[in-house]
N, C-alpha and C positions, 0 to 999 in steps of 0.2 A: 510701776506695776509690771509684773511679769507677763509673758505672752499667754500663759495659762494660769488660772487660779482655781482653787477649790472653794465653793460656797457651802456653808452649813447653816442650819437654823440655830437659834439660841440654845435649844435643848441638845445640840450636838448632832442631830440628824443630818446626814449629807443631802445637799440639794443637787449639786452637779459639779463637774469639772468643766470649766468653760474657757473658751478662747477669748482673749481680750482684743477687741478691735481698737487699736490705738490711734491710727492715722485717719484723716478725713476719708481717704479712699477706701480703707478697710471698713469704716463705719457705713459709708454709703453702699458699698457692695454687700455687706452683711451676709445673708444666706441666699442671695440671688444666685441662681444656677445650681445650687446644691440639690441633690436628689432626695435627701432626707436629713433629719437631725436625730441622731440616736438618743434613746432614753439614757439619762444620766449625764448628758453633755448639754452645753449651751453656748450662747454667744453673749458676751458682756460688752455693752456699748457705753463707755464712760463719756461724760460731758455732753449728754443729749437727753432730751425729754420727749422725743417723739420717734416713731418708726413707721416705715411703710413696708408693704409686702408685695410691691410691684415686681413682676417677673419671677415670683416664687412659685414653686410647684406644690406646696403643701401648707396647711394651716399651722400656726404656732401659738403657744401661750406667751404672753408678754407681761413681764413684771417690771413695774416702775419703782425705782428706789431713790430715796433722798440721800443727802450727803452723809447721814449716819447709818446707811444701809437698811433703813426702815422701809417696808413696802408701803407705798402710798396709793397704788392702784394695781389691779390685775385685770388683764383682758384675756379671757380664755378662748382658744380656737379662733384666732384672728385669721380669716381666710385670705387667700391671695388677692391682690389688687385692692387692699384696704389700707387705712391709715389710723394710727392711734397715738394719743399724746396725753401727758399729765403735766401740767405746768409746775407742780411741786417737785418733779423728779429731777435728779441730776445724773442718773444712769438708768440704763434699760437692760434687762436680762431677757433674752429670747430662749425659750425652751420648747421641746417637742409638745405638740398639742396633747392635752390631757395630763401633763406632768403636774400642773398646779393642783388639780383635783387629787391626783394620786398622792402627792406630798402634803396636801392640806395647807398650801400656802395661801395666806389671806392678808388683807390690808392690816397694818399694825405689826405684823411679824418683823423681827429684826434678823438680818443675815450677818454672818461673819465671813471674812475673806482670809484665806491662808495660801 
């Protein structure tokens, strides 16, 4: 998988251009220390089913994806110092707080990667 990927909905609507956290260190670090996450961008964490927001400065929307890129759970506006998980997930997408509502992302939606 590339360092950055574009995610779109099945209807072709763009979701985000996201950085892929490939290594254990980059997955663990995630968005810690970042000042913000701009609209239209995200962080994709492959090979994980949980996230934490320890040491983060802002809330995020968290999208849990299965191996077929189907959304299995959405946690909106996860505040700093929290934890979220979905045992069915094989990847996690972190977005700016409010993006899931703006984009209409919901459980059952399928995303594509390019």
